[in-house]
Structure formats: structure tokens, C-alpha cells
C-alpha positions, 0 to 999 in steps of 0.5 A, spaced: 066 159 208 071 160 214 066 158 219 064 152 215 071 149 215 072 150 222 065 147 224 067 141 219 074 140 222 071 141 229 066 135 228 072 131 225 076 132 232 070 130 236 070 123 233 076 122 236 073 123 243 077 125 249 075 133 249 070 136 254 070 143 252 071 144 244 071 151 242 071 154 235 075 159 232 079 163 237 084 169 236 089 171 241 088 177 245 092 181 250 089 182 257 090 190 259 091 189 266 098 184 266 099 184 258 098 177 258 096 174 251 091 168 251 086 165 246 079 168 246 072 166 243 068 171 240 061 171 243 057 177 240 055 184 241 063 185 241 064 181 247 069 175 248 071 170 253 077 167 254 078 159 253 077 156 260 084 152 261 081 150 268 075 146 265 079 140 264 080 138 257 079 143 251 080 144 244 080 150 239 082 152 232 085 159 230 088 162 224 095 163 224 096 167 218 092 171 213 087 167 208 090 168 201 086 167 195 090 166 188 087 165 181 087 158 178 089 157 171 084 152 167 080 152 161 074 156 164 073 163 162 072 165 169 078 163 173 077 159 179 079 161 186 084 158 190 083 160 198 088 158 203 087 157 210 093 156 215 089 153 221 092 151 228 088 146 232 090 146 240 088 141 245 089 140 252 088 132 254 088 129 261 095 125 261 091 119 265 086 119 259 090 120 253 097 119 250 098 126 247 102 123 241 097 118 239 091 123 240 094 128 235 096 123 230 089 120 230 086 127 229 091 129 224 089 122 220 081 124 220 083 131 218 087 129 212 082 123 210 075 126 209 076 132 204 071 129 200 065 131 205 068 138 206 068 139 198 061 137 198 059 141 204 063 147 201 060 146 194 068 146 191 071 143 185 077 141 190 079 141 197 086 139 200 087 138 207 095 138 209 097 137 216 104 141 216 106 139 223 105 135 229 107 138 236 106 135 243 112 139 247 107 141 252 111 147 255 113 149 248 106 149 246 103 153 252 108 158 252 107 159 245 099 160 246 098 163 253 103 168 254 101 169 262 105 169 269 103 161 269 109 159 265 107 151 265 100 148 265 098 143 271 102 137 270 096 132 270 095 135 263 098 135 256 098 139 250 098 137 243 098 142 237 097 141 229 098 146 224 095 144 217 093 148 211 086 147 208 086 149 200 079 150 197 079 151 189 072 153 187 068 158 183 068 165 185 061 165 186 062 160 192 065 166 196 061 172 193 055 168 195 057 166 202 053 168 208 053 175 209 056 175 217 055 182 219 062 186 221 064 185 228 064 193 230 056 193 228 055 188 234 057 193 239 052 196 243 053 203 241 046 205 242 044 201 248 050 202 252 054 208 248 058 210 254 060 203 256 062 202 249 066 208 248 070 207 255 073 200 251 076 205 246 083 208 247 083 216 248 087 216 241 081 212 238 076 217 241 080 223 238 080 220 231 073 218 231 071 225 234 075 229 228 072 225 223 065 225 225 065 232 228 066 239 224 073 242 226 073 249 228 075 254 222 082 257 223 084 264 220 086 265 213 093 264 212 098 269 208 103 266 203 110 270 202 115 268 197 122 271 199 119 276 204 114 278 198 106 277 200 103 273 194 096 272 197 092 269 202 088 263 203 082 261 207 082 257 213 081 250 210 083 252 203 089 250 198 094 255 195 098 252 189 104 256 188 107 253 181 115 254 180 117 253 173 123 253 169 124 256 162 120 251 158 114 252 163 116 245 166 115 244 174 121 244 178 123 243 185 122 237 190 117 235 195 123 236 201 125 243 197 119 245 193 122 252 192 129 250 190 131 249 183 135 243 183 142 241 179 142 239 172 144 231 171 149 230 165 149 223 162 152 219 156 148 216 152 150 209 154 150 211 162 157 210 163 159 217 164 154 221 169 155 228 172 151 234 175 152 242 174 149 247 179 143 251 176 144 257 171 152 255 171 156 253 165 159 246 164 165 244 160 165 237 157 172 234 157 176 231 151 175 224 149 181 220 151 183 213 147 188 208 145 191 206 139 192 199 138 200 200 138 198 203 145 199 210 143 195 215 148 190 220 144 185 225 146 180 228 141 175 234 143 168 232 144 164 232 138 169 231 133 170 224 130 175 219 132 178 216 125 180 209 126 185 206 120 184 198 120 191 194 121 194 190 116 190 183 117 192 177 115 191 170 115 193 163 118 192 156 116 194 150 120 193 142 120 192 137 125 196 131 125 196 124 129 204 124 130 209 129 132 213 128 125 207 132 122 206 127 117 199 124 118 193 128 118 187 127 122 180 130 123 178 126 130 181 122 135 180 118 141 180 121 148 187 119 151 190 119 145 195 125 142 194 130 137 199 135 134 196 141 131 201 145 127 201 152 124 202 151 116 202 159 114 201 166 116 200 172 111 201 179 112 204 179 120 210 176 123 208 172 129 211 172 135 206 168 139 201 162 138 195 160 141 191 153 141 185 151 144 179 146 143 172 148 145 168 141 145 161 140 143 158 142 150 162 149 149 167 147 155 174 150 153 180 146 153 187 150 153 192 147 149 198 151 148 200 159 148 208 161 146 213 162 141 212 155 138 208 154 132 206 147 134 203 143 140 201 136 142 195 135 145 192 129 150 185 129 147 179 130 152 172 133 151 165 131 150 163 126 146 162 129 139 164 134 134 168 140 137 173 145 134 180 146 134 182 154 134 189 156 132 191 164 133 197 168 131 199 175 133 205 180 132 204 184 138 208 184 144 204 189 148 197 188 150 192 189 147 194 184 142 191 183 135 190 176 133 188 172 127 186 165 127 183 159 124 177 154 126 177 147 124 172 141 126 175 136 130 171 130 133 172 127 140 170 120 141 170 117 148 171 110 149 169 109 157 163 111 160 165 117 164 169 119 157 162 120 154 158 122 160 162 127 163 161 132 168 160 127 174 161 130 181 162 123 184 164 117 181 167 111 184 168 104 181 172 097 181 172 098 174 176 104 170 171 108 167 175 114 165 181 114 160 184 120 163 184 117 170 191 114 170 191 113 178 189 107 182 182 105 183 182 103 190 187 101 196 187 095 200 189 092 206 191 085 207 188 081 213 194 078 216 199 083 216 195 089 215 199 092 210 196 096 205 197 098 197 194 102 192 192 097 185 191 099 178 188 094 173 193 091 168 188 086 165 187 087 157 179 086 159 175 092 156 173 096 160 179 095 165 177 092 171 181 090 178 183 083 178 188 078 181 194 081 176 192 088 178 199 092 180 200 095 187 203 102 188 204 107 194 205 101 198 206 100 206 211 097 206 214 100 200 217 093 198 210 091 195 210 096 190 210 092 183 207 086 186 200 083 183 194 083 187 195 075 188 202 076 191 200 082 195 194 078 198 196 071 198 190 066 201 188 072 205 183 077 205 183 084 201 179 089 205 177 096 202 180 102 205 179 107 200 176 108 193 179 113 189 174 118 185 175 117 178 171 124 176 170 130 181 176 128 186 171 125 191 174 119 195 171 114 200 175 111 205 174 107 211 180 107 216 176 102 222 178 095 220 172 092 223 168 097 218 172 095 212 168 092 206 171 086 202 174 085 195 178 079 196 176 073 199 181 068 201 185 070 195 179 070 190 176 077 188 169 077 190 165 079 184 158 079 181 156 077 174 164 078 172 165 085 175 169 085 181 165 087 187 166 090 194 162 085 199 158 089 205 156 084 210 150 088 213 153 088 220 158 094 220 161 095 213 161 102 210 165 107 206 164 115 207 166 120 203 166 126 208 162 125 215 160 131 219 164 136 215 162 141 210 161 138 203 165 139 197 163 145 193 161 141 187 156 137 192 153 143 196 148 145 191 145 138 189 137 139 190 133 139 184 137 136 178 140 130 180 142 123 177 144 117 181 147 111 178 149 104 182 151 097 180 149 093 186 147 086 188 143 085 194 145 079 198 140 080 204 135 084 208 131 087 203 124 086 205 123 090 211 118 096 211 123 102 212 120 108 216 120 116 214 124 118 209 129 111 209 128 104 207 129 098 211 137 099 209 141 104 206 146 103 200 147 111 199 145 117 202 147 125 202 144 129 208 146 135 213 147 133 220 143 138 224 137 135 228 131 134 224 135 136 218 133 136 210 135 129 206 138 130 199 136 123 198 137 116 201 137 110 197 136 103 200 131 097 200 124 096 203 119 091 202 123 087 197 124 094 192 128 100 191 127 105 196 128 113 195 127 118 200 127 126 200 126 130 206 126 138 208 124 135 215 127 128 217 121 127 221 115 130 219 116 133 212 118 128 207 117 123 201 119 116 200 117 112 194 119 105 192 120 101 185 114 097 182 119 091 180 120 086 186 128 085 187 131 078 189 137 077 193 143 074 188 141 078 182 145 084 179 141 090 178 143 097 175 139 102 179 138 109 176 134 115 180 133 122 177 130 128 181 128 133 176 125 139 181 119 135 184 119 129 179 123 123 181 124 117 176 126 110 178 130 106 173 132 098 173 137 096 168 136 101 164 128 101 163 124 106 167 120 103 172 116 108 175 115 116 176 113 119 182 111 126 185 114 130 191 108 133 194 111 134 201 119 135 201 118 140 195 124 146 195 131 146 196 134 140 200 141 141 198 146 140 204 149 147 203 155 151 205 154 152 212 151 146 216 156 139 216 153 134 212 155 126 210 155 122 204 155 115 206 155 108 202 151 102 205 150 106 211 145 112 213 147 118 218 143 120 224 143 127 227 150 129 229 153 125 223 153 118 227 154 114 220 152 107 224 145 105 222 141 101 216 147 097 214 146 093 208 148 086 205 150 087 198 155 087 193 157 094 190 161 095 184 160 102 183 156 109 184 156 115 180 152 122 181 151 127 176 148 134 177 144 134 172 138 130 169 139 124 164 134 123 159 131 116 159 135 115 152 141 116 156 140 112 162 138 106 157 145 108 153 149 108 160 146 101 162 146 098 155 153 100 152 157 101 158 154 096 164 151 090 161 
């Protein structure tokens, strides 16, 4: 089957032309005289000839790893086999006749595009030909394929190398009934040219063959002794098995010391205690040490029972109130409001310490209070749903302490998006999306004087949004503190210098004035469908979370479970075709900055559609998908993308648009904790962290990233309940 595959690939490559000498399957062999290592072609009778590199243009194939076989699960009683053939195609072409990159791409295209013919030839159920890499670096290919004194080939010729994998799924019978090619050793002229054939073997190989084929001269009998006492003799070539046993007739000793009686191993039932004792020596088991609940140290002889006396026990009851005066009982509360748990009775113990905690519906633990007071105040937080408040009391002063406790169900209600959909690792918005986020949403620069200030929503709208009545703080100069956005900007522009992370602690900034996006245009807040929006001009406006540094810990592992949601209105340049893993323009990207690096994700626009790309090598090993829905300039969209292993789903306005499968950039695509990386908005980063390409013209309201995969119902709820 291997020869059929190579013959077929050779025929495909021949359709491109250019090659004068086309060889089939080669293997790298060492030249004994100067230790050079070059490709050889097998020509029969155990003989090989080298690939002729001086003969003009040439090509050959070789296996770069062993062929592997795996069973294929299916409905058949006898499972099919999948054979995997890792193959390399190497070609040398004349520079004046062929461009090596064009030639290699043409060959790669015919390799991948004609698998049905090969499937018919092999009588297989399925065949898949995958081009893994293309290389046209002539010195590198030469040094990898030809280890010889000539370090580079003739400059008038260029080399191309294509690594591909051929996967064949077929019945086992296909391989079992393939042509029975003779073993290569059977092709050597053992009878006609015996001496010449043996001269090709090393001395060590000749000795090994001689020992196997020829009868060994007998030796004298061997005398066996134990501690100087003869116990018998063994004929030449015979075996004497001297058995050494312990008292229960079990063999003892080891391969290294077959006549030694080893130490005995001692181990407790649970394996927490281990020891050893020398052969035929006594062993004393120590007393068992233990501690009373009051801290008193005790010791009991091994084998004697330890009797524990239960403590006095006791019960605790508590209630939860909506006020510090403890008058109104509650069983639920909104995130951001305050609840007041209070112990109402304790029996059988005199408490010296109390503890209150809350465990939400997602099993997240929220510490409320620990101390001598029997009540506490709690700023309600946690996942949306019914959790439990716990109250504990103890009379013990020293550790370990014995606690008694009570549990009460308590329902937490979220009112903003991030109250309900917690655990996001990245969240920026011109809208307040989390009740307990009490900091400003963003920082603006006034275009005339370049003064700066943070701004917090003050309007009564729900949810709170940045508006002209938003209040300034942390201003430079400080005289602006307390001003409204109208007072601060006047009739000038307001430019974004920072958006503050409402969950996850990651901010995005831009300190270069020319690259700052606009939020206020001549005294009027930019908006899209009533949402305040950052306007990016498509020329050089951008925002950067971090650039060419190590990613925050919460972002380092993002790879196979990601949800990305953003509210964006395209304003221009969404029709280009894009290339490799990226769209024509970029709206959000996370990637390492090493050359030819992985791409965790790149979102952008191409062909008037949403584009999502991933890569394990940004040039050759990538996948890029586009939405089915056509997009239009001036229309507000809520885009959602989920990456679940190798499955990518695109949602537009809460509705599933399309589902795609990653076939090339499978596996880990995370930025990791070693290589510098970049998270950028409205721009893509090139190798080395240059965030200066693929600018998009749009209005952006917000971006969120979660380290999990939201369900279609959750995507729809986020859009319907919180973004529409």
C-alpha cells in the first residue's frame, strides 16, 4: 500500500512539471567513508544508489516517521484500521524555470485536492491527505536532507519541502492482501556473491550470525557451592536452579542478591506508617499518640482500644434581617444590598466565637464575619439563585475548635449582567454591568486642554450608562473633580485614555493621543441605539489591555473553553477578504507575540461578515470561519463566539448563526505563562508585539470574555435581558 500511495503522489507531482528526475521512496543512509548522510533509492539485490543532485531538477519522497495503525470505532463487527503515513516530498528546481514557493504551493494543492482518486486506487473507505507545512528555505532544507561537506547547493537551483500526512481508513483485508513484497534481506546475492555480500557486514554482525548458525564448542561442567560447600555439578550448557525459601516455602532473595534473605517491610493498613526489620530480628511497635479535643496529649499501647467520649453538643439558631435593628426577616436579597444575620439562641455551650459564611448556587464561598459578636452585616454577593447562609458558634479557645452550626437557604438576585453571569475574566463597557463595581467606568481626555478625569454614571437609567451628567473624579487637574461630563468637555471632544475592568481586574488603555478613540464629539456623547459608544476611526484608534508582556494569570490558560461577547456597530471597511487566520480588519485579538506564533482568537470583519480565526502557527496551521449572516454598516450587532474544544459557534443578536469545526489548529492555543502576549481592541498585533495593523472603523459599547462555554439559552438571555 505504501508503494501505491507514493506512486500516486509522484504522478500528481508530475502534473505540475518542472522536474527532470523524479524518484519514488528514498531513505537517508550514511556514507561510510566521510560519514555523510544523504537520500538513497533502493534498486534491488540489496543495493542502493544515491539521489543524483547534479542531474538538474529532481524530486523524491521519504517517510519521516514510522507508519502507524489504529482501530476505527464504528458499526462494523470487525473494526476498520486507520493507517497514518507521515511523508516528506523534497524537490530541487532551477531558479530560472520555477519559483519554489509557487511550485510548492501548486504541488501541495494537487496533493490535497485529489484524494478521491487515491481512495479508489487503494479500495479504501476514506483517504485524507493533509499538507502540514511548506518550506522553501533552501539552505535549511539542504542541511536537513544532505549532511555532507558541501554546505549549500548550487545557487542556480532552489529547494522546496512539503511535509504531509496520508490517512487511510480501510478494511483490515486491504493491508492483509496487499502485494507480498519480499523482505529486503532476501534480495541480497547470498549464493552468487557470498563473500562480497558478507564483506558488507560489520565484524560484530558476522560474529552474531556465526554464533546463531554454528554449533558452540562445549565447555567443562560447572561446580556449584553454597557457603563453600559443594552442592553439585552442572553439565556444559545446563542450568542449576538452587531454590532458597523462607519457613513457609516462599522463595526469597532478589535478582541482584539471589542468596540474601531480605529485611521485612512493615506497613499500617492505610499506608500512613512504614518501617522495616532485619531478617530474624524482633520488632517493637511503639505506643499510639493521640490528642483530646481540649488539647490534652494521650498515649495508648498498640492493640488497645481508644475510647472517645462525645462532647456536650448543643444547638444554634439564627435569623437573617433586612435592617441593622433586626426587625424585618428576609430569605432573599438583591446583590449590592445589605443583609444582617444574627444568632438568636445557643444551647449547651457558652460561645466565645461566631462565624458566618455564605455558599452560593455555584459553590463559591463568601466570608461574612468571624469574631466574638453574635451578628454581622453582609453586602450581598454571589451567583444568581438559592444558596445557603451558615452560622457557627464555638466555646473552644484553642485549636482544634469544635463548632456547632445551622444552615438557612438564602436566594441571591442579580440585577445587572455580571451579577448573573459572574466569573468573567475580562469586562469593559460604557454601561455599568455589575452592581458591586463602584469605581468609575472610564477615563477621558478633553481635546482642547488635554485635562483628564474618570467618570461614573449619575443618570437614573437602568442599567446606568455614561452620559453628559456623569460625574468626574481623580481629575488632573483636581479642580475638575465633581464636575459633570458637560462641564468637563464643553463643546470639545472627549477621548478615551482608559476603560476600567468591571470584573477580572483587567483595564484597557491608550496613552498616545493620536491613537485614542472618541466618546464625546463636540460636546455630544457618541452613541449607537441609545448606548454610549467608543468611536474608532479605522486609521489608528485602538485600546490595549497589555502588549508584549506576560498575560495576567486569569488569561494564560484560555484555549479550549471560551465565550466572547461584544456590542459593535460597523462604520466602514468590512468587505475585504482577510487572509490566514485574520479578517480584513480586527475588533478583538488575543495572541502570543513570538514569530509565527499561536493565535488564541482573532475577531474581525471580512466579506461583510463576522470573522473568527485561531492558529497554532499563524502562517500555515490555522482555521478561519465567517458568519452566515451578511453585516451592514451603521447597524448595531451583539456578537457572541464560543470555542468549545474544536467546535466554534457564532451567534448574532442572541441567535445561533453557524457552527464550525477546527481541523488544523487543534490542541492548545493559549498564550501561556512564558511568552509575551497582547490583548488588543480594534487592532491586531504583529510578531514582536507591534499593535499597528488591521484597524477597524466602528462604534464599540462593550467586550466580555468568560473562561467557560455559555449555552445557546444563556447567549439568548444575555442578549434579550441585558443588551436589547
